[in-house]
Legacy VTK file of the C-alpha trace (Angstrom):
# vtk DataFile Version 3.0
C-alpha trace
ASCII
DATASET POLYDATA
POINTS 126 float
110.557 71.225 66.205
110.281 74.641 66.725
108.311 75.873 64.204
108.607 79.912 64.881
111.907 80.463 64.301
114.777 82.092 65.590
113.298 85.348 66.906
110.550 84.094 68.493
112.703 81.411 70.232
114.704 83.558 71.673
111.973 85.731 72.518
110.146 83.156 74.010
112.985 81.614 75.942
112.935 84.811 78.021
109.808 85.753 78.622
110.358 81.880 80.355
113.382 82.603 81.703
112.010 86.667 82.849
108.397 85.115 84.630
110.249 82.695 85.957
112.933 83.868 87.666
110.065 86.815 88.059
107.650 83.999 90.371
110.350 82.611 91.986
111.329 86.066 93.551
107.988 87.052 94.114
107.762 83.377 96.085
110.722 84.086 98.001
110.185 88.050 99.276
106.601 86.363 100.025
108.065 83.528 102.447
110.596 85.523 103.868
108.162 88.368 105.174
106.195 85.312 106.337
109.484 84.091 108.313
109.972 87.091 109.057
106.255 87.239 110.472
106.160 84.674 112.009
109.289 83.504 113.538
110.798 86.651 114.294
107.926 89.146 114.981
108.536 92.629 113.686
109.379 94.330 117.439
112.392 92.361 117.333
113.870 93.862 114.227
112.840 97.245 115.470
114.215 96.747 118.893
117.455 95.095 117.883
117.996 98.185 115.563
117.262 100.701 118.700
119.422 98.752 120.686
122.676 98.387 118.254
122.761 102.517 118.668
121.404 102.985 122.434
124.604 100.643 123.288
126.937 102.405 120.808
127.976 104.614 123.765
128.632 101.762 126.469
131.079 101.050 123.948
132.311 104.206 124.203
130.764 105.114 120.238
129.486 108.659 121.254
128.318 109.549 125.068
125.823 109.654 127.189
125.637 112.710 129.677
123.763 115.455 130.939
121.511 117.612 129.099
122.532 121.047 129.222
120.363 122.052 131.668
121.472 119.480 133.826
117.779 118.046 134.594
117.993 114.961 133.053
121.077 112.337 130.929
120.685 111.838 126.943
123.024 111.664 124.483
126.048 113.822 125.134
125.604 116.915 122.000
128.541 118.855 123.653
130.692 115.752 123.062
131.073 116.409 119.496
132.642 118.849 119.021
135.952 117.897 121.184
135.660 114.363 120.030
136.166 113.372 116.536
134.444 109.826 117.661
131.911 110.851 119.282
130.673 113.292 116.185
130.639 109.871 113.770
128.717 108.288 115.869
126.357 111.487 116.369
126.632 111.793 112.346
126.044 108.241 112.069
122.736 108.557 113.782
121.384 111.160 112.525
121.869 109.174 108.821
120.352 106.320 109.787
117.963 106.838 112.911
116.500 110.430 110.971
116.750 110.540 107.893
116.841 107.330 106.131
113.540 105.604 108.673
112.251 109.674 107.705
112.815 109.111 104.055
111.829 105.255 103.634
108.552 106.037 105.541
107.902 109.296 103.650
108.524 106.709 100.565
106.264 103.938 101.490
103.367 106.571 102.020
103.796 108.189 99.252
103.858 105.419 96.908
100.469 103.939 99.454
98.589 107.060 98.111
99.551 106.383 94.845
98.591 103.567 94.493
95.289 103.959 95.992
94.605 106.699 94.083
95.370 104.870 91.018
92.955 102.539 91.795
90.121 104.769 92.473
90.492 106.227 89.245
90.816 102.334 87.664
86.964 101.641 90.139
85.525 104.901 89.379
86.198 103.985 85.260
84.340 101.286 85.381
LINES 1 127
126 0 1 2 3 4 5 6 7 8 9 10 11 12 13 14 15 16 17 18 19 20 21 22 23 24 25 26 27 28 29 30 31 32 33 34 35 36 37 38 39 40 41 42 43 44 45 46 47 48 49 50 51 52 53 54 55 56 57 58 59 60 61 62 63 64 65 66 67 68 69 70 71 72 73 74 75 76 77 78 79 80 81 82 83 84 85 86 87 88 89 90 91 92 93 94 95 96 97 98 99 100 101 102 103 104 105 106 107 108 109 110 111 112 113 114 115 116 117 118 119 120 121 122 123 124 125
């Protein structure tokens, strides 16, 4: 029988569930990362993501056209002034292909720097 009372029983059960789910979640994340790296190499994800936005003007969401000087072609930025669909494409492109990636990059490298700094302090203290 349980010898330590109801409160300790609750705490023990809580810890068992918390650590069990956390362990399983960690293993799930690790297996997902391994699967993506082995079965679906990372460059495929980047190419798929890029292809979605690059093909959108071909499907008439946004437009391609000549640059202002007429020496090259790219996204027709001027069409956003007259076409609401082109405007929505430009906004989505800005958010998902500039703001979001820059935010993830800054956050990731900031966390790495903080972790390395904390690890360095821990090593210096020993």
